[in-house]
mmCIF file of the N, C-alpha and C atoms, coordinates in Angstrom:
data_MODEL
# 
_entry.id   MODEL 
# 
loop_
_atom_site.group_PDB 
_atom_site.id 
_atom_site.type_symbol 
_atom_site.label_atom_id 
_atom_site.label_alt_id 
_atom_site.label_comp_id 
_atom_site.label_asym_id 
_atom_site.label_entity_id 
_atom_site.label_seq_id 
_atom_site.pdbx_PDB_ins_code 
_atom_site.Cartn_x 
_atom_site.Cartn_y 
_atom_site.Cartn_z 
_atom_site.occupancy 
_atom_site.B_iso_or_equiv 
_atom_site.pdbx_formal_charge 
_atom_site.auth_seq_id 
_atom_site.auth_comp_id 
_atom_site.auth_asym_id 
_atom_site.auth_atom_id 
_atom_site.pdbx_PDB_model_num 
ATOM 1   N N  . MET A 1 1  ? 40.106 -6.542  -4.824  1.00 0.00 ? 1  MET A N  1 
ATOM 2   C CA . MET A 1 1  ? 40.302 -7.789  -4.109  1.00 0.00 ? 1  MET A CA 1 
ATOM 3   C C  . MET A 1 1  ? 38.950 -8.353  -3.706  1.00 0.00 ? 1  MET A C  1 
ATOM 4   N N  . HIS A 1 2  ? 38.750 -9.618  -3.964  1.00 0.00 ? 2  HIS A N  1 
ATOM 5   C CA . HIS A 1 2  ? 37.498 -10.270 -3.624  1.00 0.00 ? 2  HIS A CA 1 
ATOM 6   C C  . HIS A 1 2  ? 37.521 -10.710 -2.170  1.00 0.00 ? 2  HIS A C  1 
ATOM 7   N N  . PRO A 1 3  ? 36.427 -10.435 -1.437  1.00 0.00 ? 3  PRO A N  1 
ATOM 8   C CA . PRO A 1 3  ? 36.374 -10.863 -0.039  1.00 0.00 ? 3  PRO A CA 1 
ATOM 9   C C  . PRO A 1 3  ? 36.350 -12.387 0.069   1.00 0.00 ? 3  PRO A C  1 
ATOM 10  N N  . ILE A 1 4  ? 37.181 -12.894 0.940   1.00 0.00 ? 4  ILE A N  1 
ATOM 11  C CA . ILE A 1 4  ? 37.240 -14.329 1.190   1.00 0.00 ? 4  ILE A CA 1 
ATOM 12  C C  . ILE A 1 4  ? 37.001 -14.549 2.676   1.00 0.00 ? 4  ILE A C  1 
ATOM 13  N N  . ILE A 1 5  ? 36.155 -15.505 2.987   1.00 0.00 ? 5  ILE A N  1 
ATOM 14  C CA . ILE A 1 5  ? 35.806 -15.802 4.368   1.00 0.00 ? 5  ILE A CA 1 
ATOM 15  C C  . ILE A 1 5  ? 36.462 -17.105 4.767   1.00 0.00 ? 5  ILE A C  1 
ATOM 16  N N  . SER A 1 6  ? 37.061 -17.124 5.953   1.00 0.00 ? 6  SER A N  1 
ATOM 17  C CA . SER A 1 6  ? 37.670 -18.338 6.473   1.00 0.00 ? 6  SER A CA 1 
ATOM 18  C C  . SER A 1 6  ? 36.683 -18.993 7.434   1.00 0.00 ? 6  SER A C  1 
ATOM 19  N N  . LEU A 1 7  ? 36.216 -20.178 7.080   1.00 0.00 ? 7  LEU A N  1 
ATOM 20  C CA . LEU A 1 7  ? 35.232 -20.903 7.874   1.00 0.00 ? 7  LEU A CA 1 
ATOM 21  C C  . LEU A 1 7  ? 35.835 -22.229 8.307   1.00 0.00 ? 7  LEU A C  1 
ATOM 22  N N  . PHE A 1 8  ? 36.192 -22.338 9.577   1.00 0.00 ? 8  PHE A N  1 
ATOM 23  C CA . PHE A 1 8  ? 36.836 -23.531 10.131  1.00 0.00 ? 8  PHE A CA 1 
ATOM 24  C C  . PHE A 1 8  ? 38.126 -23.871 9.391   1.00 0.00 ? 8  PHE A C  1 
ATOM 25  N N  . GLY A 1 9  ? 38.855 -22.862 9.005   1.00 0.00 ? 9  GLY A N  1 
ATOM 26  C CA . GLY A 1 9  ? 40.121 -23.054 8.323   1.00 0.00 ? 9  GLY A CA 1 
ATOM 27  C C  . GLY A 1 9  ? 40.003 -23.246 6.818   1.00 0.00 ? 9  GLY A C  1 
ATOM 28  N N  . ILE A 1 10 ? 38.785 -23.231 6.310   1.00 0.00 ? 10 ILE A N  1 
ATOM 29  C CA . ILE A 1 10 ? 38.559 -23.382 4.875   1.00 0.00 ? 10 ILE A CA 1 
ATOM 30  C C  . ILE A 1 10 ? 38.200 -22.016 4.312   1.00 0.00 ? 10 ILE A C  1 
ATOM 31  N N  . GLN A 1 11 ? 38.920 -21.589 3.300   1.00 0.00 ? 11 GLN A N  1 
ATOM 32  C CA . GLN A 1 11 ? 38.649 -20.294 2.696   1.00 0.00 ? 11 GLN A CA 1 
ATOM 33  C C  . GLN A 1 11 ? 37.633 -20.449 1.571   1.00 0.00 ? 11 GLN A C  1 
ATOM 34  N N  . ILE A 1 12 ? 36.539 -19.701 1.691   1.00 0.00 ? 12 ILE A N  1 
ATOM 35  C CA . ILE A 1 12 ? 35.493 -19.752 0.677   1.00 0.00 ? 12 ILE A CA 1 
ATOM 36  C C  . ILE A 1 12 ? 35.199 -18.330 0.209   1.00 0.00 ? 12 ILE A C  1 
ATOM 37  N N  . PRO A 1 13 ? 34.797 -18.170 -1.040  1.00 0.00 ? 13 PRO A N  1 
ATOM 38  C CA . PRO A 1 13 ? 34.424 -16.839 -1.512  1.00 0.00 ? 13 PRO A CA 1 
ATOM 39  C C  . PRO A 1 13 ? 33.171 -16.344 -0.787  1.00 0.00 ? 13 PRO A C  1 
ATOM 40  N N  . ALA A 1 14 ? 33.083 -15.064 -0.594  1.00 0.00 ? 14 ALA A N  1 
ATOM 41  C CA . ALA A 1 14 ? 31.943 -14.490 0.120   1.00 0.00 ? 14 ALA A CA 1 
ATOM 42  C C  . ALA A 1 14 ? 30.638 -14.690 -0.649  1.00 0.00 ? 14 ALA A C  1 
ATOM 43  N N  . LEU A 1 15 ? 30.720 -14.827 -1.958  1.00 0.00 ? 15 LEU A N  1 
ATOM 44  C CA . LEU A 1 15 ? 29.505 -15.011 -2.747  1.00 0.00 ? 15 LEU A CA 1 
ATOM 45  C C  . LEU A 1 15 ? 28.782 -16.318 -2.408  1.00 0.00 ? 15 LEU A C  1 
ATOM 46  N N  . ILE A 1 16 ? 29.509 -17.335 -2.009  1.00 0.00 ? 16 ILE A N  1 
ATOM 47  C CA . ILE A 1 16 ? 28.860 -18.591 -1.626  1.00 0.00 ? 16 ILE A CA 1 
ATOM 48  C C  . ILE A 1 16 ? 28.041 -18.389 -0.363  1.00 0.00 ? 16 ILE A C  1 
ATOM 49  N N  . LEU A 1 17 ? 28.592 -17.693 0.597   1.00 0.00 ? 17 LEU A N  1 
ATOM 50  C CA . LEU A 1 17 ? 27.867 -17.408 1.822   1.00 0.00 ? 17 LEU A CA 1 
ATOM 51  C C  . LEU A 1 17 ? 26.671 -16.501 1.552   1.00 0.00 ? 17 LEU A C  1 
ATOM 52  N N  . ILE A 1 18 ? 26.843 -15.519 0.689   1.00 0.00 ? 18 ILE A N  1 
ATOM 53  C CA . ILE A 1 18 ? 25.738 -14.636 0.324   1.00 0.00 ? 18 ILE A CA 1 
ATOM 54  C C  . ILE A 1 18 ? 24.638 -15.430 -0.382  1.00 0.00 ? 18 ILE A C  1 
ATOM 55  N N  . PHE A 1 19 ? 25.010 -16.364 -1.245  1.00 0.00 ? 19 PHE A N  1 
ATOM 56  C CA . PHE A 1 19 ? 24.055 -17.209 -1.946  1.00 0.00 ? 19 PHE A CA 1 
ATOM 57  C C  . PHE A 1 19 ? 23.218 -18.020 -0.963  1.00 0.00 ? 19 PHE A C  1 
ATOM 58  N N  . LEU A 1 20 ? 23.864 -18.591 0.050   1.00 0.00 ? 20 LEU A N  1 
ATOM 59  C CA . LEU A 1 20 ? 23.144 -19.393 1.036   1.00 0.00 ? 20 LEU A CA 1 
ATOM 60  C C  . LEU A 1 20 ? 22.215 -18.532 1.887   1.00 0.00 ? 20 LEU A C  1 
ATOM 61  N N  . ILE A 1 21 ? 22.669 -17.366 2.279   1.00 0.00 ? 21 ILE A N  1 
ATOM 62  C CA . ILE A 1 21 ? 21.833 -16.464 3.074   1.00 0.00 ? 21 ILE A CA 1 
ATOM 63  C C  . ILE A 1 21 ? 20.630 -15.992 2.251   1.00 0.00 ? 21 ILE A C  1 
ATOM 64  N N  . ALA A 1 22 ? 20.864 -15.656 0.991   1.00 0.00 ? 22 ALA A N  1 
ATOM 65  C CA . ALA A 1 22 ? 19.769 -15.237 0.122   1.00 0.00 ? 22 ALA A CA 1 
ATOM 66  C C  . ALA A 1 22 ? 18.767 -16.369 -0.075  1.00 0.00 ? 22 ALA A C  1 
ATOM 67  N N  . GLY A 1 23 ? 19.244 -17.597 -0.143  1.00 0.00 ? 23 GLY A N  1 
ATOM 68  C CA . GLY A 1 23 ? 18.346 -18.744 -0.281  1.00 0.00 ? 23 GLY A CA 1 
ATOM 69  C C  . GLY A 1 23 ? 17.462 -18.925 0.936   1.00 0.00 ? 23 GLY A C  1 
ATOM 70  N N  . VAL A 1 24 ? 18.029 -18.767 2.115   1.00 0.00 ? 24 VAL A N  1 
ATOM 71  C CA . VAL A 1 24 ? 17.241 -18.894 3.345   1.00 0.00 ? 24 VAL A CA 1 
ATOM 72  C C  . VAL A 1 24 ? 16.194 -17.781 3.428   1.00 0.00 ? 24 VAL A C  1 
ATOM 73  N N  . ILE A 1 25 ? 16.597 -16.558 3.096   1.00 0.00 ? 25 ILE A N  1 
ATOM 74  C CA . ILE A 1 25 ? 15.656 -15.439 3.125   1.00 0.00 ? 25 ILE A CA 1 
ATOM 75  C C  . ILE A 1 25 ? 14.538 -15.660 2.109   1.00 0.00 ? 25 ILE A C  1 
ATOM 76  N N  . GLN A 1 26 ? 14.880 -16.173 0.947   1.00 0.00 ? 26 GLN A N  1 
ATOM 77  C CA . GLN A 1 26 ? 13.879 -16.417 -0.081  1.00 0.00 ? 26 GLN A CA 1 
ATOM 78  C C  . GLN A 1 26 ? 12.899 -17.504 0.361   1.00 0.00 ? 26 GLN A C  1 
ATOM 79  N N  . ILE A 1 27 ? 13.373 -18.527 1.029   1.00 0.00 ? 27 ILE A N  1 
ATOM 80  C CA . ILE A 1 27 ? 12.486 -19.584 1.526   1.00 0.00 ? 27 ILE A CA 1 
ATOM 81  C C  . ILE A 1 27 ? 11.509 -19.013 2.551   1.00 0.00 ? 27 ILE A C  1 
ATOM 82  N N  . LEU A 1 28 ? 12.020 -18.164 3.448   1.00 0.00 ? 28 LEU A N  1 
ATOM 83  C CA . LEU A 1 28 ? 11.147 -17.548 4.444   1.00 0.00 ? 28 LEU A CA 1 
ATOM 84  C C  . LEU A 1 28 ? 10.114 -16.623 3.790   1.00 0.00 ? 28 LEU A C  1 
ATOM 85  N N  . LEU A 1 29 ? 10.548 -15.820 2.819   1.00 0.00 ? 29 LEU A N  1 
ATOM 86  C CA . LEU A 1 29 ? 9.613  -14.964 2.095   1.00 0.00 ? 29 LEU A CA 1 
ATOM 87  C C  . LEU A 1 29 ? 8.576  -15.772 1.322   1.00 0.00 ? 29 LEU A C  1 
ATOM 88  N N  . ASN A 1 30 ? 8.991  -16.913 0.779   1.00 0.00 ? 30 ASN A N  1 
ATOM 89  C CA . ASN A 1 30 ? 8.075  -17.777 0.054   1.00 0.00 ? 30 ASN A CA 1 
ATOM 90  C C  . ASN A 1 30 ? 6.959  -18.254 0.971   1.00 0.00 ? 30 ASN A C  1 
ATOM 91  N N  . LYS A 1 31 ? 7.301  -18.633 2.201   1.00 0.00 ? 31 LYS A N  1 
ATOM 92  C CA . LYS A 1 31 ? 6.279  -19.080 3.157   1.00 0.00 ? 31 LYS A CA 1 
ATOM 93  C C  . LYS A 1 31 ? 5.342  -17.945 3.528   1.00 0.00 ? 31 LYS A C  1 
ATOM 94  N N  . VAL A 1 32 ? 5.890  -16.753 3.727   1.00 0.00 ? 32 VAL A N  1 
ATOM 95  C CA . VAL A 1 32 ? 5.057  -15.597 4.070   1.00 0.00 ? 32 VAL A CA 1 
ATOM 96  C C  . VAL A 1 32 ? 4.119  -15.256 2.912   1.00 0.00 ? 32 VAL A C  1 
ATOM 97  N N  . PHE A 1 33 ? 4.651  -15.215 1.700   1.00 0.00 ? 33 PHE A N  1 
ATOM 98  C CA . PHE A 1 33 ? 3.828  -14.890 0.538   1.00 0.00 ? 33 PHE A CA 1 
ATOM 99  C C  . PHE A 1 33 ? 2.754  -15.952 0.297   1.00 0.00 ? 33 PHE A C  1 
ATOM 100 N N  . ALA A 1 34 ? 3.064  -17.214 0.549   1.00 0.00 ? 34 ALA A N  1 
ATOM 101 C CA . ALA A 1 34 ? 2.078  -18.271 0.377   1.00 0.00 ? 34 ALA A CA 1 
ATOM 102 C C  . ALA A 1 34 ? 0.947  -18.127 1.401   1.00 0.00 ? 34 ALA A C  1 
ATOM 103 N N  . GLU A 1 35 ? 1.294  -17.781 2.631   1.00 0.00 ? 35 GLU A N  1 
ATOM 104 C CA . GLU A 1 35 ? 0.278  -17.576 3.664   1.00 0.00 ? 35 GLU A CA 1 
ATOM 105 C C  . GLU A 1 35 ? -0.618 -16.373 3.354   1.00 0.00 ? 35 GLU A C  1 
ATOM 106 N N  . LEU A 1 36 ? -0.033 -15.326 2.803   1.00 0.00 ? 36 LEU A N  1 
ATOM 107 C CA . LEU A 1 36 ? -0.795 -14.123 2.482   1.00 0.00 ? 36 LEU A CA 1 
ATOM 108 C C  . LEU A 1 36 ? -1.588 -14.242 1.180   1.00 0.00 ? 36 LEU A C  1 
ATOM 109 N N  . GLY A 1 37 ? -1.305 -15.270 0.385   1.00 0.00 ? 37 GLY A N  1 
ATOM 110 C CA . GLY A 1 37 ? -2.020 -15.461 -0.875  1.00 0.00 ? 37 GLY A CA 1 
ATOM 111 C C  . GLY A 1 37 ? -1.522 -14.586 -2.004  1.00 0.00 ? 37 GLY A C  1 
ATOM 112 N N  . VAL A 1 38 ? -0.264 -14.174 -1.927  1.00 0.00 ? 38 VAL A N  1 
ATOM 113 C CA . VAL A 1 38 ? 0.300  -13.313 -2.971  1.00 0.00 ? 38 VAL A CA 1 
ATOM 114 C C  . VAL A 1 38 ? 0.387  -14.057 -4.302  1.00 0.00 ? 38 VAL A C  1 
ATOM 115 N N  . TYR A 1 39 ? 0.640  -15.351 -4.266  1.00 0.00 ? 39 TYR A N  1 
ATOM 116 C CA . TYR A 1 39 ? 0.848  -16.111 -5.500  1.00 0.00 ? 39 TYR A CA 1 
ATOM 117 C C  . TYR A 1 39 ? -0.426 -16.272 -6.326  1.00 0.00 ? 39 TYR A C  1 
ATOM 118 N N  . GLU A 1 40 ? -1.576 -15.939 -5.746  1.00 0.00 ? 40 GLU A N  1 
ATOM 119 C CA . GLU A 1 40 ? -2.816 -15.974 -6.528  1.00 0.00 ? 40 GLU A CA 1 
ATOM 120 C C  . GLU A 1 40 ? -2.879 -14.817 -7.520  1.00 0.00 ? 40 GLU A C  1 
ATOM 121 N N  . PHE A 1 41 ? -2.113 -13.744 -7.259  1.00 0.00 ? 41 PHE A N  1 
ATOM 122 C CA . PHE A 1 41 ? -2.131 -12.571 -8.115  1.00 0.00 ? 41 PHE A CA 1 
ATOM 123 C C  . PHE A 1 41 ? -0.927 -12.501 -9.050  1.00 0.00 ? 41 PHE A C  1 
ATOM 124 N N  . VAL A 1 42 ? -0.065 -13.501 -9.007  1.00 0.00 ? 42 VAL A N  1 
ATOM 125 C CA . VAL A 1 42 ? 1.160  -13.515 -9.810  1.00 0.00 ? 42 VAL A CA 1 
ATOM 126 C C  . VAL A 1 42 ? 0.936  -14.409 -11.020 1.00 0.00 ? 42 VAL A C  1 
ATOM 127 N N  . TRP A 1 43 ? 1.397  -13.942 -12.177 1.00 0.00 ? 43 TRP A N  1 
ATOM 128 C CA . TRP A 1 43 ? 1.188  -14.685 -13.410 1.00 0.00 ? 43 TRP A CA 1 
ATOM 129 C C  . TRP A 1 43 ? 1.927  -16.024 -13.389 1.00 0.00 ? 43 TRP A C  1 
ATOM 130 N N  . HIS A 1 44 ? 3.195  -16.021 -12.979 1.00 0.00 ? 44 HIS A N  1 
ATOM 131 C CA . HIS A 1 44 ? 4.019  -17.235 -12.993 1.00 0.00 ? 44 HIS A CA 1 
ATOM 132 C C  . HIS A 1 44 ? 4.777  -17.305 -11.662 1.00 0.00 ? 44 HIS A C  1 
ATOM 133 N N  . PRO A 1 45 ? 4.264  -18.081 -10.692 1.00 0.00 ? 45 PRO A N  1 
ATOM 134 C CA . PRO A 1 45 ? 4.886  -18.114 -9.362  1.00 0.00 ? 45 PRO A CA 1 
ATOM 135 C C  . PRO A 1 45 ? 6.351  -18.546 -9.352  1.00 0.00 ? 45 PRO A C  1 
ATOM 136 N N  . GLY A 1 46 ? 6.715  -19.487 -10.198 1.00 0.00 ? 46 GLY A N  1 
ATOM 137 C CA . GLY A 1 46 ? 8.109  -19.931 -10.246 1.00 0.00 ? 46 GLY A CA 1 
ATOM 138 C C  . GLY A 1 46 ? 9.049  -18.828 -10.709 1.00 0.00 ? 46 GLY A C  1 
ATOM 139 N N  . LEU A 1 47 ? 8.607  -18.087 -11.695 1.00 0.00 ? 47 LEU A N  1 
ATOM 140 C CA . LEU A 1 47 ? 9.392  -16.952 -12.193 1.00 0.00 ? 47 LEU A CA 1 
ATOM 141 C C  . LEU A 1 47 ? 9.472  -15.846 -11.145 1.00 0.00 ? 47 LEU A C  1 
ATOM 142 N N  . PHE A 1 48 ? 8.377  -15.629 -10.438 1.00 0.00 ? 48 PHE A N  1 
ATOM 143 C CA . PHE A 1 48 ? 8.348  -14.624 -9.372  1.00 0.00 ? 48 PHE A CA 1 
ATOM 144 C C  . PHE A 1 48 ? 9.310  -14.998 -8.245  1.00 0.00 ? 48 PHE A C  1 
ATOM 145 N N  . ARG A 1 49 ? 9.316  -16.272 -7.847  1.00 0.00 ? 49 ARG A N  1 
ATOM 146 C CA . ARG A 1 49 ? 10.235 -16.727 -6.796  1.00 0.00 ? 49 ARG A CA 1 
ATOM 147 C C  . ARG A 1 49 ? 11.689 -16.562 -7.223  1.00 0.00 ? 49 ARG A C  1 
ATOM 148 N N  . THR A 1 50 ? 11.979 -16.891 -8.476  1.00 0.00 ? 50 THR A N  1 
ATOM 149 C CA . THR A 1 50 ? 13.336 -16.742 -8.985  1.00 0.00 ? 50 THR A CA 1 
ATOM 150 C C  . THR A 1 50 ? 13.754 -15.277 -9.024  1.00 0.00 ? 50 THR A C  1 
ATOM 151 N N  . ALA A 1 51 ? 12.843 -14.416 -9.432  1.00 0.00 ? 51 ALA A N  1 
ATOM 152 C CA . ALA A 1 51 ? 13.147 -12.989 -9.484  1.00 0.00 ? 51 ALA A CA 1 
ATOM 153 C C  . ALA A 1 51 ? 13.402 -12.429 -8.089  1.00 0.00 ? 51 ALA A C  1 
ATOM 154 N N  . ILE A 1 52 ? 12.649 -12.882 -7.099  1.00 0.00 ? 52 ILE A N  1 
ATOM 155 C CA . ILE A 1 52 ? 12.877 -12.438 -5.724  1.00 0.00 ? 52 ILE A CA 1 
ATOM 156 C C  . ILE A 1 52 ? 14.263 -12.874 -5.262  1.00 0.00 ? 52 ILE A C  1 
ATOM 157 N N  . PHE A 1 53 ? 14.635 -14.124 -5.552  1.00 0.00 ? 53 PHE A N  1 
ATOM 158 C CA . PHE A 1 53 ? 15.953 -14.617 -5.156  1.00 0.00 ? 53 PHE A CA 1 
ATOM 159 C C  . PHE A 1 53 ? 17.062 -13.804 -5.818  1.00 0.00 ? 53 PHE A C  1 
ATOM 160 N N  . VAL A 1 54 ? 16.916 -13.528 -7.104  1.00 0.00 ? 54 VAL A N  1 
ATOM 161 C CA . VAL A 1 54 ? 17.937 -12.766 -7.825  1.00 0.00 ? 54 VAL A CA 1 
ATOM 162 C C  . VAL A 1 54 ? 18.058 -11.357 -7.251  1.00 0.00 ? 54 VAL A C  1 
ATOM 163 N N  . CYS A 1 55 ? 16.943 -10.741 -6.917  1.00 0.00 ? 55 CYS A N  1 
ATOM 164 C CA . CYS A 1 55 ? 16.991 -9.392  -6.327  1.00 0.00 ? 55 CYS A CA 1 
ATOM 165 C C  . CYS A 1 55 ? 17.684 -9.400  -4.966  1.00 0.00 ? 55 CYS A C  1 
ATOM 166 N N  . ILE A 1 56 ? 17.389 -10.385 -4.132  1.00 0.00 ? 56 ILE A N  1 
ATOM 167 C CA . ILE A 1 56 ? 18.019 -10.483 -2.815  1.00 0.00 ? 56 ILE A CA 1 
ATOM 168 C C  . ILE A 1 56 ? 19.517 -10.727 -2.970  1.00 0.00 ? 56 ILE A C  1 
ATOM 169 N N  . PHE A 1 57 ? 19.879 -11.673 -3.818  1.00 0.00 ? 57 PHE A N  1 
ATOM 170 C CA . PHE A 1 57 ? 21.286 -12.021 -4.022  1.00 0.00 ? 57 PHE A CA 1 
ATOM 171 C C  . PHE A 1 57 ? 22.064 -10.844 -4.596  1.00 0.00 ? 57 PHE A C  1 
ATOM 172 N N  . ALA A 1 58 ? 21.479 -10.177 -5.580  1.00 0.00 ? 58 ALA A N  1 
ATOM 173 C CA . ALA A 1 58 ? 22.169 -9.050  -6.210  1.00 0.00 ? 58 ALA A CA 1 
ATOM 174 C C  . ALA A 1 58 ? 22.335 -7.878  -5.243  1.00 0.00 ? 58 ALA A C  1 
ATOM 175 N N  . SER A 1 59 ? 21.324 -7.616  -4.438  1.00 0.00 ? 59 SER A N  1 
ATOM 176 C CA . SER A 1 59 ? 21.438 -6.491  -3.507  1.00 0.00 ? 59 SER A CA 1 
ATOM 177 C C  . SER A 1 59 ? 22.494 -6.765  -2.443  1.00 0.00 ? 59 SER A C  1 
ATOM 178 N N  . PHE A 1 60 ? 22.536 -7.980  -1.902  1.00 0.00 ? 60 PHE A N  1 
ATOM 179 C CA . PHE A 1 60 ? 23.578 -8.318  -0.921  1.00 0.00 ? 60 PHE A CA 1 
ATOM 180 C C  . PHE A 1 60 ? 24.963 -8.299  -1.561  1.00 0.00 ? 60 PHE A C  1 
ATOM 181 N N  . SER A 1 61 ? 25.058 -8.775  -2.786  1.00 0.00 ? 61 SER A N  1 
ATOM 182 C CA . SER A 1 61 ? 26.355 -8.783  -3.478  1.00 0.00 ? 61 SER A CA 1 
ATOM 183 C C  . SER A 1 61 ? 26.851 -7.367  -3.744  1.00 0.00 ? 61 SER A C  1 
ATOM 184 N N  . LEU A 1 62 ? 25.943 -6.478  -4.137  1.00 0.00 ? 62 LEU A N  1 
ATOM 185 C CA . LEU A 1 62 ? 26.348 -5.099  -4.377  1.00 0.00 ? 62 LEU A CA 1 
ATOM 186 C C  . LEU A 1 62 ? 26.758 -4.392  -3.091  1.00 0.00 ? 62 LEU A C  1 
ATOM 187 N N  . ILE A 1 63 ? 26.115 -4.734  -1.981  1.00 0.00 ? 63 ILE A N  1 
ATOM 188 C CA . ILE A 1 63 ? 26.502 -4.155  -0.701  1.00 0.00 ? 63 ILE A CA 1 
ATOM 189 C C  . ILE A 1 63 ? 27.909 -4.597  -0.331  1.00 0.00 ? 63 ILE A C  1 
ATOM 190 N N  . ILE A 1 64 ? 28.211 -5.864  -0.516  1.00 0.00 ? 64 ILE A N  1 
ATOM 191 C CA . ILE A 1 64 ? 29.521 -6.412  -0.123  1.00 0.00 ? 64 ILE A CA 1 
ATOM 192 C C  . ILE A 1 64 ? 30.616 -5.938  -1.083  1.00 0.00 ? 64 ILE A C  1 
ATOM 193 N N  . TYR A 1 65 ? 30.368 -5.961  -2.377  1.00 0.00 ? 65 TYR A N  1 
ATOM 194 C CA . TYR A 1 65 ? 31.412 -5.695  -3.361  1.00 0.00 ? 65 TYR A CA 1 
ATOM 195 C C  . TYR A 1 65 ? 31.523 -4.238  -3.791  1.00 0.00 ? 65 TYR A C  1 
ATOM 196 N N  . LYS A 1 66 ? 30.712 -3.364  -3.238  1.00 0.00 ? 66 LYS A N  1 
ATOM 197 C CA . LYS A 1 66 ? 30.827 -1.970  -3.633  1.00 0.00 ? 66 LYS A CA 1 
ATOM 198 C C  . LYS A 1 66 ? 31.664 -1.178  -2.742  1.00 0.00 ? 66 LYS A C  1 
# 
């Protein structure tokens, strides 16, 4: 059974909420990494940002759905 969250009477899949939370965390990490200068050592910053988002989203999804 897939987890469904009721938000103000609207039922939404938990993956949508996980996606939004992962996006916020990724934005915060992006600011931290930019301040620390991590992107100067990365070959492709856009690909690195996407990979970080996918790792965050996948880890939260596996925690919820396992």
